[in-house]
C-alpha positions in Angstrom: -12.2 -10.5 4.8 -14.4 -8.3 2.6 -13.7 -4.6 2.9 -15.7 -1.8 1.4 -13.7 1.4 0.8 -15.9 4.5 0.6 -13.9 7.2 -1.1 -11.5 4.7 -2.7 -10.7 6.8 -5.8 -9.3 9.8 -4.0 -5.9 10.8 -2.7 -6.1 8.8 0.6 -8.5 6.2 -0.6 -6.4 5.0 -3.4 -3.5 4.3 -1.0 -5.9 2.4 1.3 -7.1 0.2 -1.5 -3.5 -0.4 -2.6 -2.5 -1.4 0.9 -5.5 -3.7 1.4 -4.9 -5.5 -1.9 -1.3 -5.9 -0.9 -2.4 -7.5 2.3 -4.5 -10.0 0.4 -7.9 -8.7 1.3 -11.0 -8.8 -0.8 -11.7 -5.2 -1.6 -14.7 -3.3 -3.0 -14.8 0.4 -3.8 -17.9 2.5 -3.6 -17.9 5.2 -6.3 -20.4 7.5 -8.1 -18.4 7.3 -11.3 -17.8 3.8 -12.7 -15.2 5.2 -15.2 -12.9 5.8 -12.2 -12.6 2.0 -11.9 -9.9 2.1 -14.4 -7.5 3.5 -11.8 -8.1 0.7 -9.3 -5.8 -2.3 -8.9 -6.8 -5.5 -10.7 -9.3 -7.6 -8.7 -11.0 -4.7 -6.9 -14.7 -4.8 -7.2 -16.6 -1.6 -8.1 -19.9 -0.9 -6.4 -21.6 2.1 -8.0 -23.7 4.3 -5.7 -24.2 7.7 -4.3 -24.5 8.4 -0.6 -26.9 11.3 -1.3 -29.4 8.6 -2.5 -29.9 6.6 0.8 -32.4 4.1 -0.5 -30.3 3.1 -3.5 -27.0 2.8 -1.6 -27.9 -0.1 0.6 -26.9 -2.9 -1.7 -23.3 -1.6 -1.8 -22.9 -2.6 1.9 -24.2 -6.2 1.4 -21.8 -8.9 2.4 -19.3 -6.4 3.7 -17.4 -7.2 7.0 -15.4 -4.0 7.4 -15.6 -0.4 6.0 -13.1 2.3 5.4 -15.2 5.5 5.4 -13.9 8.7 3.9 -16.6 11.2 2.9 -15.5 13.8 0.5 -15.8 17.4 1.6 -19.1 18.7 0.3 -22.2 20.6 1.3 -23.8 17.3 2.2 -20.9 15.7 4.0 -22.7 15.1 7.3 -25.7 13.5 5.7 -23.6 11.3 3.5 -21.5 10.1 6.5 -24.5 9.4 8.6 -26.1 7.5 5.8 -23.0 5.3 5.5 -22.9 4.6 9.2 -26.6 3.6 9.2 -26.2 1.2 6.3 -23.1 -0.3 8.0 -25.3 -1.0 11.1 -28.1 -2.5 9.0 -25.6 -4.7 7.1 -24.0 -5.9 10.4 -20.6 -4.6 9.5 -18.0 -5.6 12.1 -15.5 -2.7 11.9 -15.5 0.9 10.7 -12.3 2.9 10.1 -13.5 6.5 9.7 -11.2 9.3 8.4 -12.1 12.5 10.2 -9.8 15.5 10.9 -7.6 16.6 13.7 -8.9 19.3 16.0 -12.5 19.3 14.9 -13.8 20.1 18.4 -11.3 23.0 18.7 -12.4 24.5 15.4 -16.0 23.5 14.7 -16.5 26.9 12.9 -14.6 25.4 10.0 -17.4 23.9 7.9 -15.8 20.7 7.0 -14.5 20.2 10.5 -17.9 20.8 12.1 -19.5 18.5 9.5 -17.5 15.5 10.9 -18.6 15.9 14.5 -22.0 14.1 14.1 -20.4 11.4 12.0 -17.8 10.7 14.7 -20.5 10.5 17.3 -22.6 8.2 15.1 -19.6 5.9 14.5 -18.9 5.7 18.3 -22.6 5.0 19.2 -23.1 2.5 16.3 -22.2 -0.6 18.4 -19.6 -1.4 15.7 -15.9 -1.7 16.5 -14.3 1.4 15.2 -11.0 3.3 14.7 -11.3 7.0 14.0 -8.2 8.5 12.3 -8.0 12.3 12.5 -5.4 13.6 9.9 -3.6 16.8 10.0 -2.9 18.7 6.7 -1.5 16.5 3.9 2.0 16.8 2.4 0.4 15.9 -0.9 -1.6 19.2 -0.9 1.6 20.7 -2.2 0.8 19.3 -5.6 -1.8 22.1 -5.9 1.0 24.7 -5.9 3.4 23.0 -8.3 3.0 25.7 -11.0 3.5 28.6 -8.5 6.7 27.0 -7.2 8.2 26.2 -10.6 7.1 29.2 -12.5 7.1 32.0 -10.0 9.2 30.8 -7.1 6.5 31.1 -4.5 5.3 28.7 -1.9 1.6 29.6 -1.7 0.2 26.9 0.5 -1.2 29.0 3.4 -0.1 27.0 6.4 1.3 30.0 8.3 4.4 30.2 10.5 3.1 28.9 13.8 3.7 25.2 12.9 1.5 22.6 11.2 2.2 18.9 11.9 1.6 17.9 8.3 1.4 14.2 7.4 1.9 12.0 4.4 -1.3 10.4 3.1 0.6 7.1 2.7 1.1 7.0 6.4 -2.6 7.6 7.0 -3.4 4.7 4.6 -0.9 2.4 6.4 -2.6 3.2 9.7 -6.0 2.5 8.2 -4.9 -0.8 6.7 -3.4 -2.0 10.0 -6.6 -1.0 11.9 -8.7 -3.0 9.4 -6.5 -6.0 9.2 -4.8 -6.4 12.6 -7.3 -5.4 15.2 -5.1 -2.5 16.3 -6.7 0.7 17.3 -9.9 -1.0 18.5 -12.5 1.7 19.6 -9.8 4.3 19.6 -9.5 7.8 18.1 -6.0 8.6 16.8 -4.6 11.9 15.6 -2.7 11.3 12.3 0.1 13.8 12.3 3.7 14.0 11.0 6.8 13.9 13.1 7.5 17.6 13.0 5.6 20.9 12.8 6.4 22.7 9.6 6.0 26.4 8.7 5.4 28.3 5.5 8.9 29.8 5.7 10.8 26.6 6.3 8.7 24.7 3.7 9.7 27.4 1.1 13.3 27.1 2.2 13.2 23.3 1.7 11.9 23.7 -1.9 14.4 26.5 -2.6 17.3 24.2 -1.7 15.9 21.3 -3.7 15.0 23.3 -6.8 18.2 25.4 -6.6 16.3 28.7 -6.9 14.8 31.3 -4.6 11.4 30.4 -3.2 9.4 32.8 -1.0 6.5 32.0 1.2 3.4 34.1 0.4 0.6 32.1 1.8 -0.5 34.5 4.6 -2.1 36.7 2.0 -5.5 34.8 2.2 -7.2 37.3 0.0 -4.9 36.5 -2.9 -5.2 32.8 -2.1 -9.0 32.8 -2.1 -9.1 34.8 -5.4 -6.9 32.1 -7.0 -8.8 29.2 -5.3 -12.2 30.4 -6.6 -10.9 29.7 -10.1 -10.5 26.0 -9.3 -12.9 25.3 -6.4 -16.6 25.9 -6.0 -17.2 29.1 -4.0 -18.4 27.2 -0.9 -15.2 25.1 -0.9 -12.8 28.1 -1.3 -14.7 29.8 1.6 -14.5 26.7 3.8 -10.8 26.2 3.1 -10.1 29.9 3.6 -11.5 29.7 7.1 -9.3 26.7 7.8 -6.1 28.3 6.6 -6.9 31.4 8.6 -7.1 29.2 11.6 -3.7 27.7 10.8 -2.1 31.1 10.3 -3.5 32.4 13.6 -3.1 29.4 15.8 -1.0 26.8 14.1 -2.1 23.2 13.8 0.4 21.0 15.7 0.2 17.7 17.4 1.7 16.6 20.7 4.6 14.2 20.9 2.3 11.7 22.5 -0.2 11.9 19.6 2.6 11.5 17.1 3.9 8.5 19.0 0.5 6.9 19.1 0.1 7.4 15.4 3.5 5.9 14.6 2.6 2.8 16.6 -0.6 2.4 14.5 1.3 3.0 11.3 3.9 0.4 12.2 7.0 2.1 10.8 8.8 5.4 11.2 6.7 8.3 9.9 7.6 9.9 6.6 9.2 13.3 6.9 8.3 16.4 4.9 11.9 16.9 3.6 11.9 13.5 2.1 8.5 14.1 0.5 9.7 17.4 -0.9 12.8 15.8 -2.3 10.7 13.1 -4.0 8.2 15.5 -5.7 10.9 18.1 -6.6 12.8 15.3 -8.3 9.6 14.3 -10.2 8.9 17.9 -11.2 12.4 18.6 -12.4 12.7 15.3 -14.2 15.4 14.0 -11.9 16.0 10.2 -11.9 15.2 9.7 -8.2 13.4 6.7 -6.8 10.0 7.2 -5.3 9.7 6.9 -1.5 8.3 3.6 -0.3 
């Protein structure tokens, strides 16, 4: 089976590529930057192209049976996603697994949530078998706050204290691989959420115990967060994410037990827990000789 991974050099996409290669599939990755091919497993084909250039992107879909579609958050996300779906139709792709986001219809005012609504609709109406995976917030986003945790003892990821059902990107990837290789999740939409709703305070407490030092949650100060974020992100992205985190703080971002159970069925193994993830990364940060989670 030939699988094209769109977004295969990012946080989730790399794990999807790894899983597909491990399953013995023939994998290609669409990337705008051929230098990123160095990070891909041996045997993965690189197809260079840019979804903002629709007439040039068509050849990347030739000979492809299935597509994992992840469109990076951008000002042109909707256009890029619709372009990918159109080329999948023209190339007679048999299956699309699209990575969307949980709660997009409840919070369409968040720019990168609203941007995904037309893509989901296009996937559903394409006539191609599909699975739509809608992730919650990633555990791995805590990598962004490593320095704040280790240097200042603050947990600055603004998830609030109403509860966010955060998820490990490796579980998202495992679900996507099973949907692409087993036929599970056919024409279904699945929320990808972790097994428990976490808060800013209890996340800070988890790191405090692991790092053996005081850690305070400070993420509800969105003004301070946006000021810092604008040093690293384009202004439009800091603005977009600021709206999202304001939504988390005001409303939470949890999943139901039924949604978590459906996701675990698609993943095919018990979901990874935040405390185990935090133990893993704290060990890495502190130089402890702890094995990585599998």
